[in-house]
C-alpha positions as MATLAB code, in Angstrom:
seq = 'XXXXXXXXXXXXXXXXXXXXXXXXXXXXXXXXXXXXXXXXXXXXXXXXXXXXXXXXXXXXXXXXXXXXXXXXXXXXXXXXXXXXXXXXXXXXXXXXXXXXXXXXXXXXXXXXXXXXXXXXXXXXXXXXXXXXXXXXXXXXXXXXXXXXXXXXXXXXXXXXXXXXXXXXXXXXXXXXXXXXXXXXXXXXXXXXXXXXXXXXXXXXXXXXXXXXXXXXXXXXXXXXXXXXXXXXXXXXXXXXXXXXXXXXXXXXXXXXXXXXXXXXXXXXXXXXXXXXXX';
ca = [
      -2.483   21.475   -0.714;
      -1.210   17.636    0.627;
      -2.235   17.367    4.343;
       0.988   16.128    6.281;
       1.815   15.420    9.509;
       5.536   15.155   10.598;
       5.948   13.218   13.638;
       9.311   13.314   16.323;
       9.696   10.672   18.534;
      12.351   12.027   21.229;
      14.041   10.541   24.465;
      16.235   12.986   26.334;
      17.627   14.767   23.095;
      16.838   18.130   24.150;
      19.751   20.441   21.912;
      19.609   17.469   19.201;
      15.905   17.970   18.959;
      15.922   21.749   18.414;
      17.531   21.028   15.033;
      15.535   18.533   13.737;
      12.565   20.777   14.577;
      13.578   23.570   12.935;
      14.731   21.685    9.785;
      11.047   20.885    9.621;
       9.746   24.312   10.186;
      12.144   25.514    7.765;
      11.013   23.322    4.851;
      10.099   25.771    1.308;
       6.456   24.007    1.617;
       5.161   23.387    5.367;
       3.657   20.277    6.523;
       0.010   20.889    8.475;
       1.465   19.868   11.504;
       4.347   18.956   13.710;
       3.841   16.117   16.692;
       6.695   16.115   19.390;
       5.964   12.791   20.906;
       8.253   12.878   24.224;
       9.172    9.272   25.073;
       9.156    9.936   28.712;
      12.337   12.227   29.174;
      13.816   13.556   31.896;
      16.345   16.218   30.682;
      14.130   19.433   29.836;
      12.764   18.401   26.879;
       9.017   19.273   27.695;
       9.829   22.590   29.299;
      12.172   23.584   25.872;
       9.246   22.591   23.698;
       6.834   24.534   25.230;
       9.097   27.840   25.387;
      10.617   27.599   22.168;
       7.891   26.026   20.074;
       4.801   26.585   21.678;
       2.544   26.283   18.558;
       3.308   22.333   17.712;
       2.088   19.424   19.313;
       3.329   18.359   22.152;
       2.509   14.700   23.271;
       3.946   12.796   26.526;
       4.018    9.248   27.190;
       6.121    6.959   29.429;
       9.469    5.760   28.169;
       8.020    2.937   25.869;
      10.725    3.386   22.808;
      10.619    4.167   19.138;
       7.877    2.479   18.239;
       5.499    3.181   20.606;
       6.068    7.030   19.938;
       5.755    6.699   16.374;
       2.480    4.583   16.608;
       1.369    7.253   19.678;
       2.161   10.118   16.808;
       0.373    8.350   13.597;
      -3.031    7.836   15.757;
      -3.156   11.246   17.683;
      -2.124   12.915   13.850;
      -4.721   14.881   11.183;
      -2.913   14.665    8.185;
      -3.398   12.202    5.443;
       0.015   11.424    4.677;
       2.175   10.630    7.715;
       6.380   11.725    8.160;
       8.875   10.855   10.681;
      11.822   12.314   11.547;
      14.499   11.038   13.934;
      15.478   13.730   16.969;
      18.869   13.569   15.543;
      18.149   13.697   12.140;
      17.246   16.861    9.421;
      15.913   17.549    7.134;
      17.107   19.695    4.155;
      14.700   22.586    3.614;
      12.677   21.279    0.144;
      12.366   17.714    1.417;
       8.652   18.181    1.329;
       8.816   20.224   -1.354;
      10.578   17.353   -3.470;
       7.871   14.625   -2.227;
       5.405   16.469   -2.854;
       6.204   17.332   -6.258;
       6.778   13.360   -6.539;
       3.498   12.452   -5.548;
       2.188   14.215   -7.790;
       3.193   12.875  -10.764;
       3.236    9.531   -9.208;
      -0.023    9.133   -7.701;
      -0.207    5.459   -7.735;
       2.350    5.125   -4.943;
       1.843    5.473   -1.640;
       5.157    5.028   -0.054;
       7.886    7.598   -0.620;
      11.539    7.857    0.750;
      15.218    9.510   -0.301;
      18.243    9.017   -0.609;
      20.451   10.123    2.762;
      23.607   12.427    3.539;
      25.637   10.959    6.576;
      27.479   12.544    8.972;
      29.860   11.133   11.551;
      31.412   12.868   14.717;
      30.582   16.123   12.243;
      32.325   14.757    9.316;
      30.425   13.665    5.975;
      30.906    9.704    5.191;
      30.126    7.916    2.314;
      27.712    4.938    2.275;
      29.193    1.666    0.912;
      27.506   -0.001   -1.987;
      25.783   -2.369    0.271;
      23.698    0.569    1.667;
      22.324    1.195   -1.781;
      18.377    2.154   -1.923;
      15.407    1.230   -4.334;
      12.605    1.731   -5.925;
       9.855   -0.710   -6.933;
       9.281   -3.858   -6.064;
      11.877   -3.808   -3.435;
      10.781   -6.930   -0.782;
      13.560   -8.970   -1.676;
      16.272   -6.274   -1.925;
      15.491   -4.972    1.666;
      15.579   -8.583    3.457;
      19.229   -8.413    4.299;
      19.241   -5.199    5.787;
      17.306   -1.725    6.060;
      17.174    0.187    2.914;
      14.979    3.149    4.197;
      15.492    5.800    7.033;
      12.290    6.478    8.842;
      13.594   10.031    8.605;
      12.854    9.715    4.752;
       9.739    8.639    4.281;
       6.531   10.171    2.944;
       3.362    7.470    3.912;
      -0.165    7.391    3.057;
      -1.792    7.018    6.302;
      -4.176    4.518    5.129;
      -1.334    2.072    4.791;
      -0.991    1.650    8.399;
      -4.864    0.763    8.939;
      -4.259   -2.088    6.355;
      -0.988   -3.302    7.287;
      -0.666   -2.583   11.066;
       1.667   -0.109   12.819;
       5.544   -0.909   14.245;
       6.112   -3.680   16.630;
       6.138   -2.090   19.736;
       8.122   -5.746   20.896;
      11.052   -5.060   18.782;
      13.475   -2.870   20.453;
      15.679   -2.829   17.509;
      15.117   -3.476   13.560;
      11.181   -2.095   14.251;
      11.567    0.091   11.147;
      13.420   -2.922    8.854;
       9.991   -5.236    9.638;
       8.002   -2.478    9.280;
       8.923   -1.923    5.782;
       8.867   -4.937    4.791;
       5.534   -5.757    6.032;
       4.334   -2.742    3.771;
       7.061   -3.653    0.371;
       5.192   -7.045    0.530;
       2.211   -5.064   -0.885;
       3.392   -2.289   -1.936;
       5.519   -0.990   -4.851;
       7.760    2.059   -3.416;
       8.897    5.422   -4.909;
      12.581    6.342   -4.591;
      13.919    9.628   -4.688;
      17.417    9.203   -5.532;
      18.606   12.045   -4.504;
      19.529   13.124   -0.219;
      16.708   14.654    1.342;
      17.967   13.882    4.899;
      20.747   14.371    7.053;
      21.520   11.773    9.217;
      23.553   12.301   12.522;
      25.590    9.470   14.058;
      28.515    9.077   16.822;
      26.776   11.458   19.004;
      26.258   10.487   23.042;
      22.960    8.610   23.374;
      22.864    7.239   19.795;
      22.408    3.241   19.895;
      25.077    1.035   18.396;
      25.016   -2.305   17.692;
      28.113   -5.253   16.604;
      27.288   -6.906   13.765;
      26.162  -10.433   15.981;
      24.041   -8.250   17.762;
      21.870   -6.565   14.645;
      21.742   -9.675   13.704;
      19.901  -11.220   16.516;
      17.559   -8.109   16.014;
      17.093   -9.068   12.686;
      16.520  -12.751   13.081;
      13.676  -11.684   15.717;
      12.092   -9.347   13.347;
      11.599  -11.425   10.442;
      10.466  -14.452   12.790;
       7.848  -11.994   13.542;
       7.510  -10.806    9.820;
       6.741  -14.238    8.662;
       3.874  -14.662   11.089;
       2.050  -11.542    9.547;
       0.817  -13.562    6.148;
       3.372  -12.386    3.620;
       2.637  -13.464   -0.307;
       3.832  -16.994   -0.986;
       6.575  -16.081   -3.272;
       8.204  -13.231   -0.553;
       7.646  -15.389    2.276;
       9.645  -17.998    0.310;
      12.500  -15.133   -0.109;
      11.988  -14.273    3.886;
      12.573  -18.008    5.060;
      15.699  -18.241    3.209;
      16.959  -14.989    4.275;
      16.034  -15.667    8.136;
      17.998  -19.051    7.477;
      20.935  -17.338    6.291;
      20.936  -14.876    9.053;
      20.446  -17.332   11.710;
      23.472  -19.398   10.135;
      25.646  -16.423   10.539;
      24.541  -16.016   14.340;
      25.286  -19.591   15.058;
      28.714  -19.158   13.643;
      29.277  -16.520   15.782;
      27.926  -18.129   19.132;
      29.843  -21.304   18.305;
      33.211  -18.902   17.969;
      32.359  -17.778   21.704;
      31.586  -21.404   23.129;
      27.826  -20.286   23.753;
      26.834  -24.244   24.238;
      23.205  -23.439   25.670;
      22.677  -20.854   22.812;
      24.288  -23.024   19.925;
      21.674  -25.685   20.806;
      18.536  -23.197   20.387;
      19.649  -21.538   17.056;
      20.304  -24.784   15.371;
      17.003  -26.024   16.611;
      15.610  -22.760   14.605;
      17.399  -23.738   11.801;
      16.147  -27.437   11.517;
      12.271  -26.000   12.122;
      13.043  -23.275    9.181;
      14.520  -25.574    6.805;
      11.254  -28.082    7.033;
       9.070  -25.183    7.071;
      10.402  -24.115    3.709;
      10.525  -27.752    2.337;
       6.852  -28.398    3.738;
       5.447  -24.917    2.267;
];
């Protein structure tokens, strides 16, 4: 039997958290442990978990963000495999069973993810073609946007020792950046079946404009390029970074942000030069 730790980071989502925890408890195959990382909640989350789920491992930290909470959970976990579940998402009850079967039949893989169902304001919505997910050598396919949901993954814990953890300096796109680091070195197994349900539209959910999300992807790609990618993937990442800077720069020009325009024009020059030299 696989030794699996489930890490659920949470911040002020006491009521939503119950649904997430219950979806893990109700799995057809149970994990070895469930770790709730309370990222400084002040809504009674700690008391609720202790009262309703006293057998689970609850750890607390000062509010440091999702990356720090996930990293804390990984470090205190005892499992050989790690799953994450965002506290506003839920698993279908055979999520672990399907992934454990996939591991048994595909032992060369160390990173598994699945498709998902999207619910917004209580109604199911369809994913667009641009959100299509993939398996195999998917680094290049994952550069434009994050195509792997944290709530869907099952990861060999040894990967974190080799690749590193979530970047705690990235407020947004921390998952996008880590998955790219992993996909630079590992192929990914994709189960083309919705094993998780992602809920959106609720109060407390972060939302970003197109310009804003590109700003965070730029930061993530700049960090990624400092981590020692393979030459081929580094070239792909640089070209995507230049493209995203160009898109963001056009938005700045429309809004007349003169100082920021100069900064991002310089970034394009630097990365174009870097691309030519290397």
